[in-house]
C-alpha positions as CSV (number, residue, x, y, z in Angstrom):
1,M,83.6,106.3,113.8
2,T,83.1,102.0,113.2
3,N,81.7,100.1,111.2
4,N,78.5,99.4,112.3
5,T,78.0,96.1,109.4
6,E,80.3,93.7,109.2
7,Q,80.4,90.5,106.8
8,Q,81.0,87.7,108.5
9,E,82.1,85.1,105.7
10,P,83.5,86.2,102.1
11,T,83.0,85.8,99.0
12,L,84.8,83.6,97.0
13,Q,85.9,85.1,93.7
14,F,88.0,84.1,90.8
15,M,90.6,85.8,87.9
16,P,92.2,84.9,84.9
17,C,96.1,85.3,85.4
18,A,98.8,84.7,82.9
19,G,100.3,81.2,82.9
20,A,99.3,77.8,82.0
21,S,97.1,75.8,84.3
22,K,97.1,71.9,84.5
23,E,94.3,69.8,85.5
24,S,93.7,69.9,88.9
25,P,91.0,69.1,91.3
26,H,89.9,72.9,90.4
27,G,89.4,72.1,86.7
28,P,90.9,71.1,83.5
29,A,94.1,72.6,82.3
30,N,94.4,75.6,80.7
31,A,97.2,76.6,78.2
32,Q,97.3,79.9,78.8
33,T,95.9,80.8,82.1
34,H,95.3,79.5,85.7
35,R,92.8,80.9,88.3
36,V,93.3,82.9,91.2
37,A,90.9,82.5,93.7
38,Y,90.5,85.4,96.4
39,W,88.6,85.8,99.5
40,D,86.5,89.1,99.1
41,W,85.3,90.6,102.6
42,Q,83.5,94.3,102.6
43,S,82.3,96.6,105.3
44,G,79.2,98.8,105.1
45,D,77.3,99.8,102.2
46,T,79.0,97.1,99.3
47,A,77.2,99.4,96.6
48,Q,79.4,102.3,97.5
49,P,82.5,100.7,96.9
50,A,85.8,101.0,99.4
51,Q,88.3,102.9,98.9
52,H,90.6,101.4,101.5
53,L,92.3,98.0,100.6
54,V,93.8,95.6,102.9
55,L,95.6,92.7,100.7
56,C,96.3,89.6,102.9
57,V,98.9,86.9,101.6
58,H,99.4,83.9,103.0
59,G,102.6,81.1,103.8
60,L,104.2,79.0,101.7
61,T,101.2,76.4,102.2
62,R,98.4,78.2,103.9
63,T,95.3,79.5,102.1
64,G,93.9,83.2,101.9
65,R,91.3,82.0,104.8
66,D,93.9,82.1,107.5
67,F,93.0,86.0,107.7
68,D,89.3,85.2,108.4
69,E,89.4,86.8,112.2
70,L,92.4,89.2,111.2
71,A,89.4,90.4,108.5
72,R,86.3,90.2,110.9
73,H,88.8,92.9,113.2
74,I,89.7,95.1,110.2
75,L,86.3,95.5,109.3
76,R,84.7,96.1,112.7
77,A,87.5,98.4,113.5
78,L,88.6,100.1,110.7
79,P,86.2,103.8,110.3
80,G,84.9,104.1,106.9
81,R,84.3,101.3,103.9
82,V,87.0,98.4,104.2
83,R,87.4,96.1,101.6
84,V,90.2,92.7,102.5
85,V,91.3,90.7,99.9
86,C,93.1,87.1,101.0
87,P,93.7,85.9,97.5
88,D,94.8,82.1,97.6
89,V,98.3,82.0,95.9
90,A,98.6,79.9,92.9
91,G,98.6,76.2,93.9
92,R,97.1,76.3,96.8
93,G,93.4,76.6,98.3
94,R,91.2,76.8,95.5
95,S,93.4,78.4,93.3
96,D,94.8,76.4,90.1
97,W,98.1,74.7,89.9
98,L,100.2,75.7,87.8
99,A,101.5,73.3,84.3
100,D,105.2,74.6,85.2
101,A,106.1,73.7,88.9
102,N,109.3,76.3,88.0
103,Q,106.6,78.9,88.1
104,Y,106.0,78.2,92.1
105,Q,108.8,80.9,92.9
106,V,108.2,84.2,94.0
107,P,108.5,86.3,91.1
108,F,105.5,84.6,89.7
109,Y,103.6,85.3,92.3
110,V,104.2,88.7,92.4
111,G,103.3,89.1,88.6
112,D,99.9,87.2,89.8
113,M,99.1,90.0,92.9
114,V,100.1,92.7,89.9
115,Q,97.5,91.3,88.0
116,L,94.5,91.2,90.6
117,L,95.6,94.8,92.0
118,Q,95.2,95.5,88.5
119,F,91.8,94.3,88.4
120,L,90.6,95.7,91.6
121,A,92.2,99.0,90.8
122,S,90.4,98.9,87.6
123,Q,86.7,97.6,89.2
124,A,86.7,100.4,91.4
125,Q,87.7,103.1,89.2
126,Q,84.6,102.1,87.2
127,A,83.0,102.1,90.6
128,G,84.3,106.3,90.9
129,A,86.0,104.9,94.2
130,P,89.2,104.4,92.8
131,I,91.2,102.8,95.5
132,Q,93.3,105.4,97.6
133,R,94.8,103.4,100.0
134,L,96.9,99.9,99.9
135,D,97.5,98.2,102.8
136,W,99.6,94.4,103.0
137,I,99.6,92.2,105.6
138,G,102.0,89.0,104.3
139,S,102.9,86.3,106.3
140,S,106.2,84.7,105.7
141,M,106.1,83.8,101.8
142,G,103.4,86.6,101.4
143,G,105.7,88.8,102.7
144,L,108.0,87.9,100.5
145,I,105.4,88.7,98.0
146,G,105.1,91.8,99.5
147,M,108.3,93.1,99.4
148,G,109.1,91.8,95.7
149,Y,106.0,94.1,95.2
150,S,107.1,96.9,96.5
151,A,110.1,96.9,94.3
152,L,107.9,97.4,91.1
153,P,108.8,100.8,89.6
154,T,105.5,101.4,89.0
155,P,102.8,99.2,90.9
156,P,99.0,99.5,89.6
157,V,98.3,100.7,93.6
158,P,101.5,101.7,95.7
159,I,101.6,100.1,99.4
160,H,100.6,102.4,102.4
161,S,101.2,100.4,104.9
162,L,103.7,97.1,104.9
163,V,102.7,94.3,107.6
164,L,105.7,91.6,107.4
165,N,104.7,88.6,109.5
166,D,108.2,86.9,110.6
167,I,110.1,87.1,107.5
168,G,112.9,88.9,106.0
169,P,115.2,89.0,103.8
170,A,117.4,86.6,105.6
171,L,116.3,83.2,106.0
172,E,117.8,80.6,108.0
173,A,118.9,77.2,106.8
174,E,117.6,75.3,109.7
175,A,114.0,76.4,109.5
176,L,114.4,75.9,105.8
177,Q,115.3,72.1,106.0
178,R,112.4,71.7,109.1
179,I,109.9,72.8,106.7
180,N,111.7,70.8,103.5
181,D,111.5,67.4,105.7
182,Y,107.3,68.0,105.6
183,L,106.8,70.2,102.6
184,G,105.5,68.1,99.4
185,K,104.3,65.3,101.3
186,M,100.7,64.3,100.7
187,P,99.3,62.3,103.9
188,R,95.8,61.2,103.9
189,F,93.4,61.5,106.9
190,D,90.0,59.5,107.4
191,T,89.0,63.0,109.5
192,V,89.4,66.6,109.7
193,D,90.4,66.1,113.6
194,E,92.8,63.7,112.5
195,G,94.3,66.1,110.0
196,A,94.5,68.9,112.2
197,D,96.7,67.1,114.6
198,Y,98.7,66.0,111.8
199,L,99.2,70.3,111.3
200,R,99.8,70.9,114.7
201,T,102.4,68.9,115.0
202,I,104.4,70.1,111.2
203,A,103.1,74.1,112.6
204,A,103.8,74.0,116.3
205,G,105.8,77.1,116.0
206,F,102.2,79.0,115.4
207,G,101.9,79.3,118.9
208,P,99.1,78.1,121.2
209,H,95.4,78.0,120.4
210,S,92.1,76.9,121.6
211,R,91.5,73.4,120.1
212,A,88.1,75.5,118.4
213,Q,90.9,77.7,117.1
214,W,93.2,75.0,115.7
215,L,90.2,73.4,113.9
216,T,89.2,76.6,111.7
217,L,92.7,77.3,111.1
218,S,93.1,73.6,109.8
219,Q,89.4,73.3,108.0
220,S,90.8,75.7,105.2
221,Q,94.1,73.6,104.8
222,L,92.4,70.0,103.8
223,R,90.8,68.8,100.8
224,P,88.3,66.8,100.7
225,L,89.0,63.7,98.3
226,E,86.4,61.6,96.3
227,N,86.6,58.3,98.7
228,G,85.3,60.6,101.8
229,Q,89.3,60.9,103.3
230,F,91.8,64.4,103.4
231,T,94.5,65.5,102.0
232,L,96.2,68.6,102.4
233,H,94.9,71.5,100.3
234,Y,98.1,72.5,98.0
235,D,99.9,70.9,95.2
236,P,103.1,69.1,96.2
237,E,104.6,70.6,93.2
238,V,105.6,73.9,95.1
239,A,108.0,72.3,97.0
240,S,110.1,72.8,94.5
241,L,110.5,76.7,96.0
242,V,112.3,75.3,99.0
243,Q,113.8,72.5,97.4
244,N,115.9,74.7,94.9
245,M,117.5,76.6,98.0
246,G,120.6,75.9,97.6
247,P,123.7,77.8,100.2
248,Q,124.4,79.6,96.9
249,V,121.2,80.4,95.8
250,L,119.8,81.2,99.0
251,T,122.8,83.7,99.6
252,A,122.2,85.4,96.4
253,G,119.2,85.8,96.9
254,Q,120.0,86.9,100.7
255,E,121.4,89.9,98.9
256,L,119.2,90.9,96.4
257,L,116.1,90.7,98.8
258,W,118.4,93.1,101.4
259,Q,118.7,95.7,98.2
260,I,114.5,95.3,98.0
261,Y,114.3,95.7,101.9
262,D,116.3,99.0,101.9
263,A,114.2,100.1,99.0
264,I,111.4,100.2,100.7
265,T,109.0,103.6,101.4
266,A,106.1,102.3,102.6
267,R,105.9,102.5,106.5
268,T,106.7,98.9,107.9
269,L,106.0,96.5,111.1
270,L,107.9,93.7,111.6
271,L,106.2,90.7,113.4
272,R,108.2,88.0,115.0
273,G,107.4,85.2,116.8
274,Q,110.4,85.4,120.1
275,E,111.2,81.6,119.1
276,S,111.2,81.9,115.2
277,D,113.7,79.6,113.6
278,L,113.0,81.1,110.0
279,L,113.3,85.2,111.4
280,S,116.5,85.3,113.4
281,A,116.6,88.2,116.3
282,A,119.9,89.8,114.3
283,T,118.0,90.1,111.2
284,A,115.0,91.7,113.2
285,Q,117.3,94.0,114.1
286,A,118.8,94.6,111.4
287,M,115.7,95.2,110.1
288,Q,114.9,97.9,112.2
289,Q,118.4,99.9,111.4
290,R,117.7,99.9,107.5
291,G,115.6,100.6,104.7
292,P,112.1,101.6,106.3
293,R,113.1,101.2,109.7
294,A,110.5,98.8,110.3
295,R,108.8,98.8,113.7
296,L,109.0,95.4,115.8
297,A,106.5,93.5,118.0
298,E,107.4,90.3,119.3
299,F,104.9,87.8,120.7
300,E,106.5,85.1,123.6
301,G,105.8,81.7,123.4
302,V,105.7,81.7,119.7
303,G,107.8,80.8,116.8
304,H,107.0,80.5,112.8
305,A,104.5,82.2,112.4
306,P,101.9,84.1,114.6
307,T,98.6,83.6,112.8
308,L,97.3,86.9,114.0
309,V,94.4,85.1,115.5
310,D,95.3,86.0,119.0
311,A,93.8,89.2,120.3
312,A,97.3,90.7,121.1
313,Q,98.4,89.9,117.7
314,R,95.6,91.5,116.4
315,D,95.6,94.6,118.2
316,V,99.4,95.6,117.2
317,V,98.7,95.0,113.8
318,M,95.3,97.2,113.9
319,D,96.9,99.6,116.2
320,F,99.5,100.2,113.1
321,L,97.3,100.4,110.7
322,Q,95.1,103.6,112.6
323,Q,98.3,105.2,113.7
324,D,98.7,106.9,110.8
325,G,95.7,109.2,110.1
326,S,92.2,108.4,108.9
327,P,91.5,106.0,105.7
328,P,90.6,107.9,103.1
329,P,86.7,109.9,103.5
330,E,83.6,108.1,102.9
331,S,81.9,108.5,99.0
332,A,79.0,110.2,98.9
């Protein structure tokens, strides 16, 4: 059966995580903690907590609102009560900016997701409906965070199904240079339309979208300024993640990532834009042959990375989530 009620808009929630924040558009500095924002979607009767959790983690400069259309689809299509949580990774969207720019690294983000999942698991336990299934959908950087979380010896909630969206253990240097060319630059725009046009130029790999789809994807990526203009919705210092990836760092990192990938036990789906410059066809092929032996789905006319807005892309994800039995039974 499918859900007959769905949440049309998410609830914005916050939780404190270890690690100092700095003064930012989102609040004053805090020497001990930074706030992580997350967009909370739930189906059915919210008085009865969902035991099936889907965590959606976005890409390098994006936000959790990238998953709005997918979240609505998940709530409609998956049986039973489902909760979809889409965090804004630290330094992006509505989350605090970090005081130490060196912390804008995947291991730190993994730590934030551990704290978030510990909180959500405790919340569910106290409500008498412990989480029985965690599915992780990670786009680009969000997939790397998911891989890092998978490597933890005792995660607060183990991943049942892992979706890696156009990301793998080997990252192509030319793509990183392309990203580095625009990363950290903070142009200003007079209108949302102007900002959307700019984002379309730097994210051409997202593939074809209608104007309405693109405006929806762009609005959450733009932050209003006091003078009425708009700029991008992230701390420019997140650029350090890519700027620090020299050839030696990249090689060492890929060796570690392959070790992490090979140890993944969750059933894994790999999505790839056929024109992707970050995830090569050779890497995708290797990911099918080792570690969790990911299932591969490729999309024509798309580069880095599929947005999961297109119905065909969403259907691939939904088919994967639905293929391996039923989610937990509903609580009495």
